[in-house]
C-alpha positions in Angstrom: 0.0 -0.3 -0.1 2.9 2.0 -0.9 0.2 4.6 -3.5 -2.4 4.3 -0.5 0.4 5.7 2.1 1.5 8.8 -0.3 -2.1 9.5 -1.7 -3.0 10.0 2.3 0.4 12.0 2.9 -0.8 14.5 -0.1 -4.1 14.7 1.1 -3.6 15.3 4.7 -1.0 18.2 2.9 -3.6 19.5 1.0 -5.6 20.0 4.2 -3.7 21.5 6.5 -2.5 24.5 3.7 -6.9 25.1 3.2 -6.6 25.6 7.5 -4.1 27.8 6.9 -5.0 29.4 4.3 -9.2 29.2 5.6 -7.1 31.3 9.1 -6.5 34.5 6.8 -10.1 34.8 5.8 -11.1 34.5 9.5 -11.9 37.2 12.0 -15.1 37.0 13.0 -18.4 34.5 14.6 -19.5 34.7 11.6 -16.8 33.7 9.4 -15.5 30.6 11.8 -18.6 29.5 11.9 -20.9 30.5 8.9 -17.7 31.4 6.9 -19.4 34.7 6.3 -22.0 33.9 4.6 -20.3 34.0 1.0 -20.4 30.1 -0.1 -21.9 30.0 -2.9 -23.6 26.7 -4.3 -21.2 24.4 -5.0 -19.2 24.1 -2.4 -22.3 24.9 -0.4 -24.3 21.9 -1.9 -20.8 19.4 -1.8 -20.5 20.4 2.0 -24.1 19.6 3.1 -23.4 16.1 0.4 -20.5 15.5 2.5 -21.4 16.0 5.5 -24.6 13.5 4.5 -22.5 10.9 3.6 -19.5 9.1 6.2 -17.8 5.9 6.1 -20.4 4.7 7.4 -22.5 4.4 4.8 -19.2 2.9 2.6 -18.6 0.6 5.5 -21.8 -0.3 7.4 -25.0 0.4 6.3 -23.5 -0.7 2.3 -22.6 -4.4 4.1 -25.1 -4.8 6.0 -28.5 -3.6 4.2 -26.6 -4.5 0.9 -26.7 -8.1 2.2 -29.3 -8.0 4.5 -31.7 -6.5 2.0 -30.7 -6.8 -1.1 -31.5 -4.5 -3.7 -34.4 -3.2 -1.9 -31.4 -0.9 0.0 -30.8 0.8 -3.6 -34.4 2.8 -1.6 -32.1 4.2 0.6 -30.6 5.9 -1.9 -33.1 7.5 -3.6 -34.7 8.5 -0.5 -31.5 10.0 0.4 -31.1 11.7 -2.8 -34.1 13.3 -3.1 -36.0 13.5 -0.4 -32.8 14.3 2.0 -31.0 16.6 -0.1 -33.1 17.9 -2.7 -36.3 18.7 -1.4 -34.4 19.8 1.9 -33.2 22.4 0.4 -36.0 23.5 -1.9 -37.8 23.1 1.4 -35.5 24.8 4.7 -32.8 26.8 2.6 -34.5 29.2 1.4 -36.7 30.7 5.6 -33.7 29.2 7.1 -31.8 31.6 5.8 -33.8 34.7 5.6 -35.1 33.7 9.1 -31.4 33.6 10.9 -30.5 36.3 9.3 -33.4 38.2 10.4 -33.0 37.3 14.1 -29.5 37.1 13.6 -28.7 33.7 14.4 -26.0 31.0 13.9 -26.8 27.7 15.5 -30.4 26.0 15.8 -30.8 26.7 20.0 -29.8 30.2 18.9 -32.6 29.8 15.9 -35.5 28.2 18.1 -34.3 30.7 21.5 -35.6 33.9 19.5 -38.3 32.4 17.0 -40.3 31.5 20.0 -38.8 33.5 22.9 -37.9 31.1 25.2 -34.3 31.8 26.7 -34.0 28.7 28.5 -34.7 26.9 25.5 -31.7 27.2 24.1 -29.4 25.2 27.0 -31.7 22.7 26.7 -31.5 22.6 23.1 -27.1 22.8 23.2 -27.5 20.1 26.1 -29.4 18.0 23.2 -26.8 18.8 20.7 -23.7 18.2 23.1 -24.3 14.4 24.5 -25.3 13.3 21.6 -23.2 14.6 18.5 -20.3 14.4 20.5 -19.9 10.5 20.5 -21.4 10.5 17.0 -18.5 12.2 16.1 -16.2 10.1 18.8 -17.7 6.6 16.6 -16.3 8.5 14.0 -12.9 9.0 15.2 -12.9 5.3 16.4 -14.0 4.2 12.7 -11.1 5.9 10.7 -8.8 4.1 14.0 -9.6 0.5 12.6 -9.0 1.8 8.9 -6.1 2.7 8.6 -4.5 0.0 11.3 -6.1 -2.5 9.3 -5.0 -1.2 5.8 -1.5 0.9 6.3 -0.6 -1.0 9.0 -0.2 1.7 11.4 -1.1 1.2 15.4 -4.6 2.3 15.9 -3.4 4.3 19.2 -0.7 6.2 16.2 -3.3 6.1 13.8 -6.3 8.6 15.7 -3.0 10.8 17.0 -2.8 11.3 13.1 -6.4 12.1 12.6 -6.4 14.6 16.0 -3.6 16.1 14.5 -5.3 17.1 10.9 -8.2 17.2 11.5 -7.9 19.8 14.8 -5.2 21.6 12.0 -7.5 22.6 9.4 -10.8 22.8 11.6 -9.4 25.2 14.8 -7.3 27.5 12.1 -9.9 27.8 9.3 -13.0 27.5 10.8 -15.9 26.7 8.6 -14.4 28.4 6.0 -12.1 25.8 5.6 -14.5 22.9 6.0 -16.3 24.2 3.2 -13.5 24.2 0.9 -11.6 20.9 2.2 -15.0 19.6 1.9 -15.2 20.5 -1.9 -12.0 18.8 -2.6 -13.3 15.5 -0.5 -16.6 15.8 -2.8 -15.0 15.8 -5.8 -12.5 12.6 -4.2 -16.1 10.3 -3.7 -18.0 11.2 -6.1 -14.7 10.8 -8.7 -14.3 7.0 -6.4 -17.4 6.2 -5.8 -18.4 5.9 -9.9 -15.0 4.5 -10.6 -16.1 1.7 -8.1 -18.8 1.3 -9.1 -18.2 1.0 -13.5 -15.3 -1.7 -12.3 -16.7 -4.2 -10.1 -20.1 -4.3 -12.6 -17.3 -4.7 -15.3 -16.8 -8.1 -14.1 -20.2 -9.2 -14.3 -21.0 -7.9 -17.7 -22.4 -3.9 -16.7 -24.7 -2.4 -14.2 -27.4 -3.6 -15.4 -26.7 -7.1 -15.9 -25.4 -7.2 -12.6 -28.6 -6.0 -10.8 -30.3 -8.2 -13.2 -28.4 -11.3 -11.2 -28.6 -9.7 -7.6 -32.0 -10.8 -7.3 -32.0 -14.3 -8.0 -28.5 -15.0 -5.5 -30.5 -12.7 -2.9 -33.4 -14.9 -2.9 -30.6 -17.8 -2.5 -28.4 -17.0 0.4 -31.4 -15.2 2.4 -34.8 -17.2 3.5 -38.0 -15.7 3.4 -38.3 -15.2 7.3 -34.9 -13.1 7.0 -35.8 -10.6 4.9 -37.1 -7.6 5.7 -40.3 -5.9 5.8 -41.7 -3.1 3.9 -42.1 -1.5 7.3 -38.5 -2.1 8.3 -37.3 -0.8 4.5 -40.1 2.9 5.2 -38.2 3.2 8.2 -35.3 2.9 7.5 -35.7 5.3 4.6 -37.3 7.9 6.4 -35.2 8.2 9.7 -32.1 8.3 6.4 -33.7 10.9 4.6 -35.9 13.1 6.6 -34.2 13.0 9.6 -31.5 14.8 8.5 -34.3 18.1 8.5 -33.2 17.8 11.8 -29.8 17.5 12.2 -27.7 21.4 13.3 -24.8 19.9 11.2 -26.7 19.4 8.1 -29.3 22.7 8.1 -25.8 24.8 9.6 -25.7 24.5 5.4 -28.1 26.0 4.9 -27.1 29.8 7.2 -23.9 29.7 5.1 -25.1 30.1 1.6 -24.3 33.2 -0.1 -27.7 33.9 -1.2 -31.6 33.0 -1.7 -30.2 32.7 -5.8 -27.8 29.5 -4.7 -30.3 27.2 -3.1 -32.2 25.7 -7.2 -28.6 25.5 -8.3 -27.5 23.3 -4.7 -30.3 21.8 -4.7 -29.4 20.4 -8.3 -25.4 19.6 -7.2 -26.9 18.0 -4.1 -29.5 15.9 -5.5 -26.9 14.2 -8.3 -24.0 13.8 -5.8 -26.4 12.2 -3.5 -27.6 9.8 -6.5 -23.9 9.0 -7.1 -22.6 8.2 -3.3 -26.0 6.4 -2.3 -26.4 4.4 -5.4 -22.7 3.7 -5.8 -22.8 2.4 -1.6 -25.3 0.7 -2.0 -25.2 -0.9 -5.0 -21.9 -2.3 -4.0 -23.8 -3.8 -0.7 -26.1 -5.7 -2.7 -23.5 -7.6 -5.6 -22.0 -8.7 -2.1 -25.1 -11.5 -3.1 -22.6 -12.2 -6.6 -19.3 -12.2 -5.3 -19.5 -13.8 -2.3 -21.9 -17.2 -1.2 -22.6 -18.7 2.5 -19.8 -19.9 2.4 -17.3 -17.5 1.8 -19.1 -14.3 3.0 -17.3 -13.0 5.8 -17.8 -14.8 9.7 -17.1 -14.9 12.6 -16.2 -18.6 14.3 -19.5 -18.9 15.3 -20.4 -18.4 11.5 -22.2 -14.6 12.4 -22.0 -12.6 9.3 -19.2 -10.0 9.7 -21.2 -7.4 7.9 -18.6 -4.6 8.3 -16.2 -6.6 6.8 -18.2 -7.7 3.6 -17.6 -4.6 1.9 -13.6 -4.0 2.4 -13.3 -7.6 1.9 -15.5 -7.4 -1.5 -12.9 -4.1 -2.4 -10.0 -5.7 -1.3 -9.4 -8.9 -3.3 -11.5 -7.0 -6.9 -9.8 -4.1 -7.1 -6.4 -2.8 -8.2 -4.2 -1.1 -5.7 -3.9 1.9 -7.0 -7.3 2.3 -6.9 -8.2 0.5 -4.1 -6.0 3.2 -2.3 -9.1 6.2 -3.8 -11.6 4.4 -2.7 -9.2 4.4 1.0 -8.9 8.1 0.7 -12.7 8.5 -0.7 -13.6 6.6 2.6 -11.7 8.2 4.9 -12.6 12.1 2.6 -16.3 11.1 3.4 -15.4 10.8 7.7 -12.8 14.0 7.6 -16.2 16.1 6.5 -19.2 14.4 8.6 -16.2 14.4 11.3 -15.3 18.4 11.6 -18.8 19.4 11.0 -20.5 17.0 14.2 -17.1 18.6 15.4 -17.6 22.8 14.4 -21.7 22.5 15.9 -21.1 20.2 19.2 -18.4 23.1 20.0 -20.8 25.8 19.2 -23.3 24.4 21.5 -21.5 25.7 24.0 -18.5 28.6 23.0 -22.2 30.3 21.1 -25.1 28.8 22.9 -24.1 28.8 26.6 -20.8 31.6 26.6 -22.0 33.4 28.7 -20.3 37.1 27.1 -18.3 36.8 24.3 -16.7 39.9 24.6 -14.3 41.0 27.4 -15.5 43.7 29.1 -12.4 45.2 30.2 -10.6 45.8 27.0 -13.5 45.4 24.5 -11.8 42.7 22.9 -14.0 39.9 20.7 -13.2 36.6 22.5 -16.1 34.4 20.6 -13.4 33.4 17.4 -10.5 32.2 20.1 -13.0 30.0 22.7 -14.6 28.2 19.6 -10.9 27.2 18.1 -10.1 26.7 22.1 -12.8 24.5 22.7 -13.4 22.9 19.5 -9.7 21.2 20.6 -11.4 20.4 23.8 -14.3 18.4 21.6 -11.7 16.6 19.0 -9.3 16.0 22.3 -12.6 14.2 23.9 -13.6 12.7 21.6 -9.7 11.3 21.2 -10.3 9.9 24.6 -13.9 8.5 23.7 -12.2 6.5 21.1 -8.7 5.8 22.9 -10.8 4.0 25.7 -14.3 3.2 24.3 -16.4 4.1 26.6 -19.6 1.6 27.2 -21.8 4.1 28.1 -21.1 5.9 24.1 -22.2 3.4 22.8 -25.5 3.4 23.8 -25.0 7.6 23.4 -24.3 6.6 19.5 -27.1 4.7 19.0 -29.5 7.1 20.1 -27.7 10.4 18.8 -30.0 10.6 15.3 -33.4 9.3 16.5 -33.1 12.3 19.5 -31.2 14.8 17.7 -33.6 14.7 15.0 -36.5 13.8 16.9 -36.4 16.5 19.0 -35.3 19.7 16.6 -36.9 17.9 13.4 -41.1 19.8 14.5 -39.9 23.5 16.5 -37.4 23.4 13.6 -39.7 22.9 10.4 -43.1 24.3 11.7 -41.5 27.1 13.3 -40.3 28.0 9.6 -43.5 27.9 8.1 -46.1 28.6 10.9 -47.0 31.5 13.0 -49.4 29.7 15.7 -46.3 27.0 16.4 -45.9 28.7 20.9 -43.0 28.5 23.2 -44.6 25.9 24.8 -45.0 23.6 22.3 -41.8 24.4 21.3 -40.9 22.9 24.5 -43.0 20.3 24.2 -41.9 18.6 20.6 -38.0 19.2 21.2 -39.1 16.4 25.0 -40.8 14.6 22.9 -38.9 13.6 20.7 -35.9 13.2 23.3 -38.4 10.7 25.5 -39.6 8.9 22.1 -36.2 7.4 21.3 -35.2 7.2 24.5 -38.5 5.2 25.3 -38.8 2.9 22.5 -34.5 1.7 22.1 -34.7 0.6 25.2 -38.6 -1.3 24.1 -38.0 -2.7 20.6 -33.8 -2.7 21.2 -31.6 -1.8 19.3 -32.3 -3.2 15.7 -35.6 -1.6 15.3 -33.9 1.6 16.0 -34.6 2.5 12.8 -38.9 2.3 13.6 -37.4 3.9 16.9 -36.2 7.4 15.5 -39.3 7.5 12.8 -41.7 7.5 14.8 -39.9 9.6 17.2 -39.3 12.5 14.1 -42.7 11.7 13.1 -44.6 12.7 16.8 -43.3 15.6 17.5 -45.3 17.1 14.8 -48.6 16.0 16.8 -48.1 16.7 19.7 -46.0 20.6 19.1 -49.4 21.9 16.9 -51.9 20.2 19.7 -50.0 21.8 22.4 -49.8 24.8 20.4 -53.3 25.5 20.2 -54.1 25.5 23.6 -51.1 27.8 24.7 -49.8 31.2 24.4 -48.1 32.3 21.0 -44.9 35.1 21.1 -45.2 38.5 21.2 -46.1 39.8 17.8 -42.7 41.6 18.0 -41.1 37.7 17.6 -43.2 36.9 14.8 -42.4 40.2 13.2 -38.7 40.1 12.9 -38.2 36.4 12.1 -40.3 36.4 9.2 -40.2 39.6 7.8 -39.7 39.4 4.1 -40.2 35.9 4.8 
């Protein structure tokens, strides 16, 4: 893997240079967290897409759903592209950008506080982000560490330190501007790598559509009827991974940062195309595993259980040339680092912006916000390292809960707050708490295997509770509503 190490070194050097360049453009808190709201459609769209997809889709989801679901996994790819990417831009971006500017807000907790005139809503929302996105970022570090260990022969601890160092350099120095530019470069790598991966694999079976035609027969031979996923399972997974992104702060932040509303239609198209390529490439590869493995050769543990996380890595290692495999590894690294940087930035903002009492030194008048964001980004990266290094057991549970809790608590108050003046402060509190309680309860009642269904219910339930509570409680003041909806 000498070529792989060369690609890796070049990649990390470029990321560092961009971080230093971004530092020169970062003067204020708005520059650090939103890139000064100056980003165009291509950079914004690809930044959204790269934050959407991490190594999980190529390693975990592609292998697990590709083998267990067969071609039905492609519905996930379609839902992610159409609903999670394109529709999200068209439905949410314009109002989000305009209202966050009207209210001078930069984060989801700030938006909820100002939109509903609820001063205690911000610390509550910030706490949700801190406790449930931090484990998510730690899990990405952990996955990258194991990837480096397996492919490059680098010890896990050293691999973690490498990731910590380089993520810290370009994120802490350059902030969101550096993240967006690096995401754009990483997005190009992801797009090209995903396309080439599928082309090479499908060429062994007579082309993509010929391979698709053969998968169903192999799937039926490998997966007994009783073990195949129900329609409810497929629908809940599509819903969770598609509509669920509408309530994730690291995704909605991309709407705050766009240069103007004219970029939205183009960004929607670019993001949809990007998501189609990444999603269909990943899940197609997972489904193709039925043609490259049988029940005797699919990766298994000593007890005979299928090791789903090893299906795609094993498939690629056995069927791709070394140079292309190095590109695919860079693809996985790009997907993970882009997601990781967005998670760390949003998590650190929950303290630096939402809970930090004073951003200006009362004695000198110096704005301390950028320094605080840089410091807390470093702190969150270090915390993520220790969680990943010592693999703290409770974090596993928090990670499993994170998507459903975060999206379930924020989606309804955020989306309904964009479109309806009738939603009240009490309704927003009720929706946020409903999402948290529902997800935690269902996770333990239904079990982790049913977490997509639990997350879907947790996302939907607040959309019922918020209007219901709002109908019987006092709406925000006219001043609050006029400020939020000005020009909307």
